KEKE-3310 file (N, C-alpha, C; in steps of 0.2 Angstrom, whole numbers, plus 5000, padded with zeros to 4 digits):
npx = (6994:6989:6977:6981:6972:6969:6971:6963:6968:6958:6961:6963:6952:6943:6948:6954:6943:6938:6946:6946:6933:6935:6942:6936:6923:6908:6911:6908:6898:6896:6885:6887:6877:6883:6873:6871:6860:6849:6855:6866:6864:6862:6863:6865:6869:6883:6880:6883:6894:6891:6897:6909:6910:6915:6908:6915:6909:6898:6902:6899:6898:6896:6891:6885:6875:6870:6860:6865:6861:6847:6844:6848:6842:6840:6848:6855:6857:6869:6870:6882:6881:6893:6906:6917:6929:6937:6943:6953:6958:6973:6979:6980:6986:6971:6962:6950:6945:6940:6931:6928:6918:6916:6903:6898:6893:6895:6892:6894:6898:6901:6910:6911:6922:6922:6931:6933:6925:6935:6938:6933:6941)
npy = (6056:6041:6028:6010:5995:5978:5961:5953:5940:5925:5917:5927:5935:5933:5939:5950:5958:5959:5966:5979:5982:5985:5996:6006:6008:6013:6026:6034:6025:6019:6011:6004:5993:5984:5978:5965:5962:5971:5983:5998:6004:6012:6007:6011:6026:6035:6030:6024:6013:5998:5985:5972:5958:5943:5925:5910:5898:5899:5905:5918:5936:5952:5966:5978:5991:6008:6004:6010:6021:6031:6040:6032:6016:6004:5991:5990:5977:5969:5958:5946:5931:5917:5926:5928:5936:5949:5965:5978:5994:6003:6006:6022:6038:6047:6045:6037:6018:6009:5993:5980:5970:5954:5944:5927:5926:5938:5950:5966:5973:5987:5996:6008:6015:6030:6042:6046:6060:6074:6076:6089:6100)
npz = (4381:4380:4382:4387:4382:4390:4389:4403:4414:4416:4426:4435:4438:4449:4461:4455:4453:4466:4475:4467:4469:4482:4482:4474:4479:4479:4471:4456:4441:4426:4415:4400:4385:4373:4361:4349:4344:4349:4350:4353:4372:4385:4401:4415:4423:4429:4443:4460:4464:4471:4470:4461:4454:4449:4448:4449:4451:4443:4432:4430:4428:4438:4441:4453:4458:4468:4482:4495:4501:4504:4493:4484:4486:4482:4474:4459:4446:4436:4426:4418:4411:4406:4404:4390:4388:4397:4395:4401:4405:4405:4422:4423:4434:4437:4428:4424:4425:4415:4409:4398:4393:4386:4380:4378:4366:4356:4362:4369:4386:4393:4407:4416:4428:4437:4442:4459:4467:4473:4491:4499:4511)
capx = (6995:6983:6976:6981:6969:6973:6966:6964:6966:6954:6962:6964:6944:6939:6952:6955:6937:6936:6951:6944:6928:6937:6947:6930:6917:6905:6910:6901:6899:6892:6886:6884:6877:6885:6871:6871:6852:6846:6858:6869:6860:6865:6860:6867:6873:6885:6879:6887:6898:6890:6901:6909:6912:6916:6907:6919:6905:6891:6903:6894:6903:6890:6891:6878:6875:6867:6859:6869:6858:6840:6845:6850:6841:6839:6855:6854:6862:6868:6876:6886:6883:6897:6909:6924:6933:6937:6948:6953:6962:6979:6978:6984:6981:6968:6957:6944:6945:6935:6932:6926:6917:6911:6900:6899:6887:6899:6888:6900:6896:6907:6909:6918:6921:6923:6936:6929:6927:6939:6934:6935:6941)
capy = (6050:6036:6021:6004:5989:5972:5954:5951:5932:5924:5915:5933:5939:5934:5943:5957:5962:5959:5973:5985:5984:5991:6004:6012:6007:6021:6028:6032:6019:6019:6003:6002:5987:5985:5971:5963:5963:5976:5988:6000:6006:6015:6003:6017:6032:6038:6027:6023:6007:5991:5980:5970:5952:5937:5919:5906:5893:5899:5907:5926:5942:5956:5973:5981:5998:6008:6000:6013:6026:6035:6042:6025:6013:5997:5989:5987:5972:5969:5951:5944:5924:5915:5929:5922:5940:5954:5968:5983:5999:6001:6010:6028:6041:6054:6044:6033:6013:6006:5987:5978:5960:5950:5938:5920:5928:5942:5954:5969:5978:5993:5998:6013:6018:6037:6045:6049:6066:6075:6078:6096:6101)
capz = (4385:4379:4387:4384:4384:4389:4392:4410:4413:4419:4433:4439:4437:4454:4464:4453:4455:4474:4474:4463:4471:4488:4478:4470:4482:4481:4466:4451:4436:4420:4412:4392:4383:4365:4360:4341:4342:4352:4348:4359:4377:4392:4407:4420:4421:4436:4449:4465:4465:4476:4470:4455:4456:4446:4453:4446:4449:4439:4427:4428:4428:4439:4443:4456:4458:4472:4487:4498:4504:4502:4486:4478:4491:4479:4470:4452:4447:4429:4425:4411:4410:4403:4400:4386:4388:4399:4394:4406:4403:4412:4428:4422:4439:4435:4422:4425:4425:4410:4408:4391:4396:4380:4382:4372:4358:4355:4365:4373:4390:4394:4413:4416:4435:4436:4449:4465:4467:4479:4497:4503:4519)
cpx = (6988:6984:6977:6976:6973:6968:6967:6963:6961:6953:6963:6957:6943:6943:6954:6948:6936:6940:6949:6937:6930:6940:6942:6924:6914:6906:6906:6903:6895:6892:6884:6883:6878:6881:6869:6864:6849:6849:6862:6863:6863:6861:6860:6870:6876:6882:6883:6888:6896:6896:6903:6912:6912:6913:6909:6914:6900:6893:6900:6898:6895:6893:6884:6881:6870:6867:6862:6866:6849:6839:6844:6848:6841:6846:6852:6860:6863:6874:6877:6887:6889:6902:6915:6929:6933:6944:6948:6958:6967:6977:6981:6981:6977:6963:6953:6947:6939:6937:6928:6926:6914:6908:6900:6895:6891:6897:6895:6895:6902:6905:6914:6917:6925:6927:6932:6931:6932:6935:6937:6936:6939)
cpy = (6044:6030:6015:5997:5982:5968:5954:5942:5930:5921:5920:5936:5940:5939:5950:5962:5965:5967:5978:5988:5989:5995:6008:6010:6013:6026:6028:6029:6020:6014:6006:5997:5988:5978:5970:5963:5968:5983:5991:6003:6008:6010:6009:6022:6035:6036:6025:6015:6004:5988:5976:5963:5947:5931:5915:5900:5893:5904:5913:5930:5947:5962:5976:5988:6002:6004:6005:6017:6028:6036:6036:6018:6005:5995:5986:5983:5971:5964:5949:5937:5923:5920:5927:5929:5945:5958:5973:5989:5998:6009:6018:6035:6045:6051:6038:6024:6011:5998:5986:5971:5958:5947:5933:5922:5935:5951:5958:5973:5980:5993:6002:6016:6025:6038:6048:6057:6068:6077:6085:6096:6108)
cpz = (4383:4383:4383:4384:4383:4392:4400:4411:4416:4426:4437:4441:4444:4460:4463:4454:4462:4474:4472:4466:4480:4487:4477:4472:4483:4475:4461:4445:4433:4417:4406:4389:4376:4363:4353:4340:4345:4351:4355:4365:4382:4398:4413:4420:4428:4441:4456:4465:4472:4476:4463:4459:4451:4449:4447:4445:4445:4433:4425:4431:4431:4441:4448:4459:4463:4478:4495:4503:4502:4495:4480:4483:4488:4474:4464:4448:4439:4430:4418:4411:4403:4400:4397:4386:4390:4399:4398:4402:4407:4415:4427:4428:4434:4430:4425:4421:4419:4408:4403:4392:4389:4383:4377:4365:4355:4356:4369:4381:4391:4403:4416:4424:4434:4443:4454:4466:4474:4485:4498:4508:4521)
residu = (UNK:UNK:UNK:UNK:UNK:UNK:UNK:UNK:UNK:UNK:UNK:UNK:UNK:UNK:UNK:UNK:UNK:UNK:UNK:UNK:UNK:UNK:UNK:UNK:UNK:UNK:UNK:UNK:UNK:UNK:UNK:UNK:UNK:UNK:UNK:UNK:UNK:UNK:UNK:UNK:UNK:UNK:UNK:UNK:UNK:UNK:UNK:UNK:UNK:UNK:UNK:UNK:UNK:UNK:UNK:UNK:UNK:UNK:UNK:UNK:UNK:UNK:UNK:UNK:UNK:UNK:UNK:UNK:UNK:UNK:UNK:UNK:UNK:UNK:UNK:UNK:UNK:UNK:UNK:UNK:UNK:UNK:UNK:UNK:UNK:UNK:UNK:UNK:UNK:UNK:UNK:UNK:UNK:UNK:UNK:UNK:UNK:UNK:UNK:UNK:UNK:UNK:UNK:UNK:UNK:UNK:UNK:UNK:UNK:UNK:UNK:UNK:UNK:UNK:UNK:UNK:UNK:UNK:UNK:UNK:UNK)
# end
């Protein structure tokens, strides 16, 4: 089974990321930047999600990682000003969410929300 990418309509960005944050808060997240000038870089690997948000007033998408406990006491914030397109993979049970955010200069940020580990009883 393959995952399909779909453009997320701008009018839905704020509410979509608010819900995704509630569903995945604390889940491991990886942030990769594909920059035309500086090349491909991993900014964060499997850090706990604090939030995903789109600020309509400032036209800025942000992902916050960490800041929840002594192991990750500070929130790492990655911001993308003036995103022009956000694509997401379809939500297939058992697979991570992936977001592909493109800014006005054609640079991409890939945000992968990994599945939460199951809690053993």
